[in-house]
N, C-alpha and C positions, 0 to 999 in steps of 0.2 A: 504494500500500499504506500504509495508516493506521499510524502509529507511536503508542506508549504515551504518553499525556500525563505519565506518571510520569518520563519522560526529560526532562532539561533542555532548555528551549528551543534554547539554542545547539548543543548536541548533536544535537538533532532535525533542526536547520536543517542542519548539515554532512553528516548522514547523507543527508537528502533531496538535497542536491548531488551527493554520490558516486552514489546510485542513479540520479539524472536523467542522470549522464555515465559510466554503466557502459561503454558501447560504447568511448568515449574511452579508459576506463582499461584496457579489454582490449589495445586497440591499443598502449598504454603499455607494458604488461606484455610483450608480445612484442618490441617495440622494444628494452625496456631489457633483456631476455635475451640478445638478439643483441649489444648493444653491450657489455654486461658479459663476454660470452664472449669477444670480441676483445680488451677490456682485460685481463681474467684471463690469456689465453695471452700477450698482450705482457709483462705483468709477470712471468708464469712462466718465459720463456725463459731468463733468467739463472739461475733455480732449477735448471732442467732441465739446463743446460750445466755449471753448478758441482757439482750433484750426481753426474753422470756422471764428472768428474774425480775428486771426492773418493772415489767407490765404486772407481775404478781403483786409485788409491794405497792404499785399505785392504785390497783384495784382490788385489793381485798376488802370484803364486805364487813369483816369484823377482825379486830386485832387478835381474838381468841374465839375458837371453836372447840367446844367440849362434845364429844360423841360418848353417850352412856353405854355402859355394859351391863346386860341384864345377866344376873347369876345364873349359872347352869341348873340349878334346882328349879327356879321358876319357869325354864323353858319347857320343863315337862307337863303332861296333863294331869299327873297325880294331884290329888287334892288331900293333903295331910296337914296335921296341925304345925309340923314343923314348917311346911311351905308357907302356911298362913303367916307364920310369924316372921319368917324371911321376907314375905312380900310387903308387909308393913314395915320392916326396917328398911328394905328397899326404897319403899316411897318417901319414908322420912330422910333417908340417907341422900336422895338427890335434889333435896330442897335447897335453895340457897338465898342469902339476903343481898347478895351483890346487886345494886340497884341498876347496874348497866347491862344486866343479864336480860336475854330475851330467849324464850323457848322457840325450837324449830323442829320439825319432823324431817326425816330423811329416809329414803326406800332405795335401794340399788336394784337396777333392771338393765337388761342387755339388748342391744339393737339386733333385729330380727337379720337372720342371714349374716351376722357378723359376731364372731367371737372374741373380738380384740377389744373392744372398748367396753367398759362398765359405766352406765349412766346413772348419776347421782340424782335423786329427785328430791328437791328441797321443798317443804312445805313451811312458809312463813306466815305469821300472822298479819291480819289487815293493818296498814299504816305502820310496816315494820321501821324500826329505826335503822336497820342495817341493809334489808334489801326492798328497794322501793319499786314495787311493780303495781300494775293495775290489775283487774280481775282477768284471769286466762292463765295460758300456759306460755312460759318465756324460756328459750334456750339460751345457753351461756354463748358468749362470742366465740369461744374455742369450738364448742359444737357445731354453731352455725358455719364457721370458716371451714372447718374440716370437712363437713359433709354438704356444704353450699344448701344450707337451710334458709329458708325465707318465710316470711309471715304470710300464713294461710296453707303452708304444706303440712302434712299430715305425717306424724311420727309412728313407727310401728315397731313396738317393744314387747319383750317378754321377759318373765322372770328366769333366773338362770337354772334353778333345778326342777320346779314344777311346770315350767314351759307355759304358763299362764300368758295370755296376750293381752296387751293393752293398745289402745289407739289414742293418740292426743294430736289435737290441732293447733298449729303453733300461732299465738297472738303476736309475738314479737321477738326480740332480742335483748338479753340482758347483758352489759359490758362486763364480762367476767372471764378473762383469759387462762384462769388457772386450772380448769378442770371440765371435762365433758358432763354438762349439768342441765338440769330443767329446773324452773322455779315457778311455783305456783301457791295459791291460797292454801294454808294450813287445814283448815276444815275440810275443803275439797278434797285435799289430797289424802286426809285420813279417811274420807268416805269412798274415795276410788280405791283404796287398798283394804277396804274393810277393816279399818283400825277404830279403835274406841276414839270418841270425841275429844277426849282430852289426852290422848297419846301424844307424846312428844319423844325425841331422840336424843336432844342435847340442847346446848345454850351457845347463842352467840353472846359474845362479852367484849366490851372496850377494856375492862381491866381483868386481870386474873381472878379468877374464882378460886377461893381457898377453903371454903367451909362445906364442899362435898366430899364424901368418903371416897379417898382414892381407889378403892377396890371396885368402886362403881364407874370409874371413868375409863372407857375403853381407849380413846384416842383424844390427843390435844393438837389442835392444829393452830399454829402461829407462823409467822413470817420465816422463823428459823427453820421449821420442818418443812415449809412450802418451798424454800429456796435451797433445800438440800439437795433436790434434784439437779438444780443448775450447777450447783458446787461439784456435784459427783460426776456430772457431764464435763465439766472443766477439766477436772483432772483425769478422767478415764479417755476423753476425746481430744485433750490438748496435744498429746504426742502425735495422734493421728493427723491433725491439722498442719503441724510442721512436716509431717511425712508427705502429705499430698501436696503442699507447697515445693517441698523439695523435689518430688517426682515431676511436677509441672514444669519447673524451672530447666531440670536435666533434659526433659523432653523438648522443650522450647528451643533450648542451645543447640541440642543434637539435630534436631529438625531443619533449624535455619542454617547451621553449619554445612549440613550435607547439601542441601538445596543450593545455598550460595557457592560452595566448592564445585558442584556440578556445573553451574552457570560460568564460573571463572574458568574452569578447566575446557568446557565448550568453546570459549571465547579467548583460548589462550593464544592462538595465531594472531587475532586482531590485536589483543594486548601487546604482543611483542612487536607488531608492525608499528604501533602508535610511539612505542619507545624509539625505533628507527627513525620514526619522523620527527624526534626531537622532545616529545613530551615527557615530562619527569614522573617519577614513581608516584608522587604525590597528586599529579594532574591527572595521571590515568586511572588511579584510586577513585578519584573524585567522579570519573565518569562512569565507572563500573560499580563502585560501591553505594554512591548516591543514588543510583537508579534503584538498587534494591532497598536503600533505606527509605526511599519514599514510599514504596510499596509496603514495606513492614511496618512503617509508621501508621499509614491508612488502615492497615489490617488490625493493628494492635486497637486502634481507636475505634474501628467498627466492631471488631469480635465481642469487645467487654460488654457493652449494653446489649447486643445480641446474645451472647451466652446468658446474661441475666433472664432474659426472655424465654430462652429456651430451659434454664434451669428451673426456674419457678415451678411450672407444671410437675416436672420430674420430680422435685423435692416433695411438692404436696401429694403426689401419687405414692411416693415410699413412705411417707408420713401416715397416709390413710391405709395402706395395706400392710405396713410391716411395724408400726408402732403405735403403742397406746397413748393417748393424750393428744396435745396438739402444741406445736411450735411452728410459728410462720416463718417463711425465708426473710431474713432481715439482712440486708446490705447497706452498711453506712457509706457516705460520700467518700470518707477516708478509704475505705476498703477498695472502692472503685478507683481512687487515685493511687493506691498503693500496687493494685494490679496493672496499672498502666506503667507506672515507674518501674516495677519489676521487670516487665517487658522490655522497656527501653535500655535498661541496665543489661539485661540478657543480651540484647540485639548487640550492644556497645562491645561487649566481650568478643562475640562472634566477629565484629567489624575489625577488631584489631588483628585477630587471627588471620583473615582474609586479606587485609592490608599487607601483611608480612609475606603472605603466599603470593600476592600480585607482584611484589618488589623481587622476589625469587626467579620469576618467569623470565628467561634469558632472551635477547633479541634474536639469536639465531633461530628461535623457533619459527619465525616468520618465513623462513627459508626452507625449512623441511618439506612442504608439500609443493614448493615451486619447481616446476618442471623446465 
């Protein structure tokens, strides 16, 4: 394809190099996209984990949640005098004088055709101080994001062991990223699950509750216990993040090196001829290396946002199919910048290697194929 003579000679030369090696550059684009995807994911892992911990802290509906534990003797159907005494003791033992406490009900269900996630159904009293909802069924933001649930959708749930089925119509979304959960009025929830009207499972509280017998407290949920997951992930997956980044950088350098090496070797005779014509090593390098540098720079800037678009549905599908709970893909602007900078630094290393390679090409190579 002829190029306009109005274009400066050096620009035409570089353009010709790019056009002659377009197949190599296509392979380079695909390879860079894959390498940058691994690098972006590795660098984003701390963002994902830290964002999860921050969202939990900002959206906790109570500083403390106490889940009560019914004694084993009261779970049997046997009606004996000792059980009556135990029931009376339990009833008195779970009462509290803490003014910030509020009773709630909780019930665990499974999603139909899904054994991964357990859905916690919270029943809260009308005009609750901790969970502000209107009348109806509200799903947590984690539940809505993971399963793409919207207002008006119908949830199909079942009990884990008896396989009894429940159908609930979604009235809205409640901003709570900490768990796969449903929120509804306590009285209606107790009726739905055939529980007593005064049944409750635990307390929400702003302050620690100290006057309940500890043997009746099954679980205490506070920020420390909720953030334990993110801390464990930071420890267990921190090494994996570094490994992914290292693999991506090595892949990036090897790929660029091999392709640029092939381009230079393919044009060795032309490079030798330009040296004969009086061009210095620096000038020859500026023709061939700058051509590749322009392409690599464009590819780095293009593939990073493109990789995010591709990575987002892959990550969501992985979370949905392989992991309980929900952590959205979070990538900070700093992580995008780091990915781009690491790409340019990696290419700079390759550029130095190729510059030395161009310097070693002798002038006599131009005469080898001359008849």
